[in-house]
C-alpha positions as CSV (number, residue, x, y, z in Angstrom):
1,M,114.8,55.6,84.4
2,I,113.0,58.1,86.7
3,S,114.3,61.6,87.0
4,F,113.4,64.3,89.4
5,L,113.8,67.7,87.7
6,P,113.5,71.1,89.3
7,F,111.9,74.1,87.5
8,E,112.3,77.5,89.1
9,E,109.3,79.8,88.9
10,E,108.7,83.3,90.2
11,N,108.0,82.4,93.9
12,R,108.5,78.7,94.0
13,V,110.3,75.7,92.7
14,V,108.4,72.8,91.1
15,F,109.8,69.3,91.0
16,K,108.6,66.9,88.3
17,A,109.1,63.1,88.4
18,V,109.6,62.0,84.8
19,D,109.8,58.5,83.5
20,G,111.1,58.8,79.9
21,E,108.7,61.2,78.3
22,N,105.9,60.8,80.9
23,E,105.4,63.0,83.9
24,I,104.4,60.8,86.8
25,G,104.3,63.2,89.7
26,S,105.2,66.7,90.9
27,C,105.5,68.8,94.0
28,A,106.2,72.5,94.7
29,I,108.1,74.2,97.4
30,V,108.4,77.8,98.7
31,S,111.5,78.9,100.6
32,G,111.6,81.4,103.4
33,G,114.9,81.8,105.2
34,Y,116.0,78.5,106.8
35,E,112.5,77.0,106.2
36,V,110.9,75.5,103.1
37,E,107.2,74.6,102.7
38,F,105.7,72.0,100.4
39,V,102.7,73.8,98.9
40,S,101.6,71.0,96.5
41,V,102.1,67.3,96.1
42,E,100.6,65.6,93.1
43,C,101.5,61.9,92.8
44,D,99.7,58.6,93.2
45,D,102.7,56.5,93.8
46,D,104.1,56.6,97.3
47,I,107.7,55.7,96.4
48,I,107.8,58.4,93.7
49,T,106.3,60.8,96.2
50,E,109.2,60.0,98.6
51,G,111.7,60.7,95.8
52,L,110.1,64.0,95.0
53,A,110.2,65.0,98.7
54,R,113.8,64.0,99.0
55,A,114.8,65.8,95.8
56,A,113.0,69.0,97.0
57,M,114.5,68.8,100.5
58,N,118.0,68.3,99.1
59,Y,117.5,71.3,96.7
60,A,116.4,73.4,99.7
61,A,119.2,72.2,101.9
62,N,121.7,73.3,99.3
63,R,120.2,76.7,99.6
64,M,120.6,76.8,103.4
65,A,117.1,75.6,104.4
66,Y,117.1,73.5,107.6
67,I,113.4,72.8,108.4
68,A,110.8,71.4,105.9
69,K,107.1,71.9,106.5
70,I,103.8,70.7,104.9
71,K,100.2,71.2,105.8
72,K,98.2,68.3,107.0
73,S,95.7,68.7,104.2
74,I,98.2,67.7,101.5
75,V,100.5,65.3,103.4
76,K,101.1,61.9,102.0
77,P,102.3,58.7,103.8
78,A,105.8,59.2,102.4
79,F,106.2,62.4,104.4
80,I,105.3,60.6,107.7
81,R,108.0,57.9,106.9
82,L,110.5,60.7,106.4
83,G,109.8,61.9,109.9
84,F,107.4,64.8,109.5
85,E,105.4,65.4,112.7
86,G,102.9,67.9,114.0
87,D,99.2,68.7,114.0
88,E,97.9,71.1,111.2
89,M,101.5,71.9,110.0
90,L,103.9,69.0,110.1
91,S,107.7,69.6,110.0
92,V,111.0,67.8,110.1
93,E,114.7,68.8,110.2
94,I,115.9,68.3,106.7
95,P,119.2,66.5,107.6
96,Q,117.2,64.0,109.7
97,A,114.8,63.3,106.9
98,L,117.5,62.9,104.2
99,T,119.5,60.5,106.3
100,S,116.5,58.3,107.2
101,G,116.5,54.9,105.5
102,C,115.1,54.3,102.0
103,S,111.6,52.8,102.2
104,C,111.5,51.4,98.7
105,N,112.4,47.8,99.9
106,H,115.4,47.8,97.6
107,N,118.3,45.8,99.0
């Protein structure tokens, strides 16, 4: 079973996707008021990346963040499916992204 686990650090929160004993992806966010920014995304599997993004946005929303942002240079296709838009800095309203349909083709 895949788990998405948060680890709070000094200025950011890192989320790790873990399958049993194996780490299969990670991302990190930094919060600032009602906004949160993804500062790293390290994952080769698009569905796992989407899970990491959703876990991070849910975590941020529970701490009063409303807008999620990510730089174009680190964006992955999962973020586009979740509704992120923009030029150099893409953003989405977290409630909109979290209520978008699952893209994992699971019925």
